[in-house]
C-alpha positions as CSV (number, residue, x, y, z in Angstrom):
1,M,-26.0,17.3,-11.0
2,P,-24.1,20.5,-10.1
3,R,-20.4,20.0,-9.0
4,P,-20.0,20.1,-5.2
5,P,-18.1,23.0,-3.8
6,A,-14.3,22.6,-3.6
7,P,-12.9,21.7,-0.1
8,A,-11.2,24.4,1.9
9,A,-7.4,24.3,2.1
10,G,-6.3,21.3,4.2
11,E,-9.7,19.7,4.1
12,K,-10.3,16.4,2.4
13,S,-12.5,16.2,-0.7
14,T,-15.9,14.4,-0.4
15,R,-14.4,11.7,-2.6
16,E,-11.5,11.1,-0.2
17,R,-13.9,11.2,2.8
18,I,-16.1,8.5,1.1
19,L,-13.1,6.3,0.6
20,D,-11.9,6.8,4.2
21,V,-15.3,5.8,5.6
22,A,-15.6,2.9,3.2
23,L,-12.2,1.7,4.2
24,E,-13.1,1.6,7.8
25,L,-16.5,-0.1,7.2
26,F,-15.2,-2.6,4.7
27,T,-12.3,-3.5,7.0
28,H,-14.4,-4.0,10.1
29,S,-17.6,-5.4,8.7
30,G,-16.6,-6.8,5.3
31,Y,-17.4,-5.5,1.8
32,E,-20.6,-7.6,1.4
33,A,-22.1,-6.5,4.7
34,V,-21.8,-2.7,4.0
35,S,-24.3,-0.8,1.9
36,L,-23.9,2.5,0.1
37,R,-26.7,3.9,2.3
38,E,-24.6,3.1,5.4
39,I,-21.6,4.9,3.9
40,A,-23.7,7.9,3.0
41,Q,-25.3,8.0,6.5
42,R,-21.9,7.9,8.2
43,L,-20.9,11.0,6.1
44,N,-24.2,12.7,6.5
45,I,-24.7,13.0,2.8
46,T,-27.3,11.7,0.4
47,K,-26.9,8.6,-1.8
48,A,-27.2,10.9,-4.7
49,A,-24.2,12.9,-3.5
50,L,-22.3,9.6,-3.1
51,Y,-23.3,8.6,-6.7
52,Y,-21.8,11.8,-8.0
53,H,-18.4,10.5,-7.0
54,F,-18.8,6.7,-7.5
55,A,-21.2,4.9,-9.8
56,S,-21.3,1.8,-7.6
57,K,-20.0,0.1,-4.5
58,D,-17.6,-1.8,-6.7
59,D,-16.1,1.5,-7.9
60,I,-15.3,2.4,-4.3
61,L,-13.7,-1.0,-3.7
62,L,-11.6,-0.6,-6.8
63,A,-10.5,2.9,-5.8
64,L,-9.4,1.6,-2.4
65,H,-7.5,-1.3,-4.1
66,L,-5.7,1.3,-6.3
67,R,-4.7,3.2,-3.2
68,L,-2.5,0.3,-2.3
69,H,-0.9,0.3,-5.8
70,E,-0.2,4.0,-5.5
71,L,1.5,3.4,-2.1
72,G,3.8,0.8,-3.7
73,R,4.5,2.9,-6.8
74,A,5.7,5.8,-4.6
75,G,8.0,3.6,-2.7
76,F,9.6,2.1,-5.9
77,E,10.0,5.6,-7.3
78,D,12.1,6.5,-4.2
79,L,14.2,3.4,-4.7
80,E,14.6,4.0,-8.4
81,A,15.7,7.6,-7.9
82,D,18.4,6.2,-5.6
83,L,19.4,3.4,-7.9
84,A,22.8,5.0,-8.7
85,S,23.6,5.0,-5.0
86,P,22.8,1.7,-3.2
87,D,24.1,3.2,0.0
88,R,20.9,5.3,0.0
89,W,18.6,2.2,-0.3
90,P,18.3,1.7,3.5
91,A,17.0,5.2,3.9
92,A,14.5,4.7,1.1
93,L,13.4,1.4,2.6
94,D,12.9,3.2,5.9
95,L,10.6,5.7,4.2
96,I,8.6,2.7,2.7
97,V,8.2,1.2,6.2
98,G,7.0,4.5,7.5
99,A,4.5,4.9,4.8
100,M,3.2,1.3,5.4
101,L,2.9,1.9,9.1
102,A,0.7,5.0,8.3
103,N,-1.5,2.8,6.1
104,R,-1.9,-0.4,8.1
105,T,-5.7,-0.4,7.8
106,L,-5.3,-0.4,4.0
107,F,-3.4,-3.7,4.2
108,L,-5.8,-5.2,6.6
109,F,-8.7,-4.1,4.3
110,H,-7.0,-5.8,1.4
111,M,-6.5,-9.1,3.2
112,R,-10.0,-9.2,4.6
113,N,-11.7,-8.3,1.3
114,H,-9.3,-10.0,-1.3
115,H,-12.1,-12.3,-2.6
116,A,-14.3,-9.3,-3.4
117,I,-11.4,-7.5,-5.0
118,E,-10.5,-10.5,-7.2
119,R,-14.0,-10.7,-8.6
120,L,-14.1,-7.0,-9.6
121,P,-14.9,-6.8,-13.4
122,D,-12.2,-4.2,-13.8
123,H,-9.6,-5.7,-11.4
124,H,-7.7,-7.6,-14.1
125,G,-8.0,-4.7,-16.4
126,Q,-5.7,-2.8,-14.0
127,G,-2.8,-5.0,-15.1
128,G,-0.9,-1.8,-16.1
129,S,-0.5,-1.0,-12.4
130,H,0.9,-4.5,-11.6
131,S,3.1,-4.4,-14.7
132,D,4.4,-0.9,-13.9
133,L,5.5,-2.0,-10.4
134,Q,7.0,-5.2,-11.6
135,E,9.0,-3.4,-14.3
136,R,10.3,-0.8,-11.8
137,L,11.4,-3.6,-9.4
138,L,13.0,-5.6,-12.2
139,R,15.0,-2.5,-13.4
140,I,16.3,-2.0,-9.8
141,L,17.2,-5.7,-9.3
142,S,18.7,-6.1,-12.8
143,N,21.2,-3.2,-12.6
144,D,24.5,-5.0,-13.2
145,E,26.4,-1.9,-11.9
146,V,25.3,-2.9,-8.4
147,P,26.9,-6.1,-6.8
148,I,24.6,-9.1,-7.0
149,E,24.8,-9.5,-3.2
150,R,23.4,-6.0,-2.7
151,R,20.5,-6.7,-5.1
152,V,19.7,-10.0,-3.4
153,R,19.6,-8.3,-0.1
154,L,17.3,-5.6,-1.5
155,A,14.9,-8.2,-2.9
156,C,14.8,-10.0,0.5
157,A,14.3,-6.8,2.4
158,L,11.4,-5.8,0.2
159,G,9.9,-9.3,0.8
160,A,10.3,-8.8,4.5
161,I,8.4,-5.5,4.3
162,V,5.6,-7.1,2.3
163,G,5.5,-10.0,4.7
164,G,5.3,-7.8,7.8
165,F,2.6,-5.5,6.5
166,L,0.6,-7.3,3.9
167,L,0.8,-11.0,4.7
168,G,1.0,-10.3,8.4
169,S,-1.6,-7.6,8.5
170,E,-4.2,-9.9,10.1
171,V,-2.0,-11.8,12.6
172,F,-0.1,-8.7,13.6
173,A,-3.2,-6.4,13.9
174,G,-2.9,-6.3,17.7
175,V,0.8,-5.2,17.6
176,G,1.2,-1.5,18.1
177,D,2.6,0.7,15.3
178,E,5.7,1.6,17.2
179,D,6.5,-2.0,18.2
180,L,5.9,-3.4,14.7
181,G,7.9,-0.6,13.1
182,V,10.9,-1.4,15.4
183,M,10.7,-5.1,14.5
184,V,10.3,-4.6,10.8
185,R,13.1,-2.0,10.6
186,A,15.4,-4.3,12.6
187,T,14.7,-7.1,10.1
188,V,15.3,-4.9,7.1
189,G,18.5,-3.5,8.7
190,D,19.8,-7.1,9.2
191,L,19.0,-8.0,5.6
192,M,20.7,-4.9,4.1
193,R,23.8,-5.1,6.3
194,P,26.8,-6.3,4.3
195,A,27.9,-9.8,5.1
196,A,31.0,-10.2,7.2
197,P,34.0,-11.3,5.0
198,H,34.7,-15.0,5.2
199,P,38.0,-15.8,7.1
200,P,40.7,-17.2,4.8
201,S,40.7,-20.9,4.8
């Protein structure tokens, strides 16, 4: 099959458009209820054109799952780059919150379709992605040059972000982006703020 024409500058590729439409349909209708024909029809392309980019519906599901890993990897790269200067961690965490606000549908998709993702034949073969993120986080949290209290606060702040966007994606779906962003940022700010010194006994 001939290669499709390259997209114009600023235009999404057909592959990315397929993923965007699949993300919307899988999130609202569920992976099992959506057919490749429905995805192709929404894009006004043939199934053959869709098969040029993805061999199966499972391949589309896996690609969307990996989008989430790429989002996490970018965030940890920002933190790791600022590792020598923990004073810059709050700004890096703020960027992560902003990126997650822009990708809320991705987290909702993940929670609503986690059973389908878990049964993907290649899902557990993507352990390198998990391991890479875990290793980055462990390097950050194991840096003895940073006071342990700062590292504990960072771990808790990251947990708050995950809880707000991944674990809370379904229950907070009705909360607007601006309101959720304000609340998550306030929580992260509280966690990263140095504790007040204890008064002398």
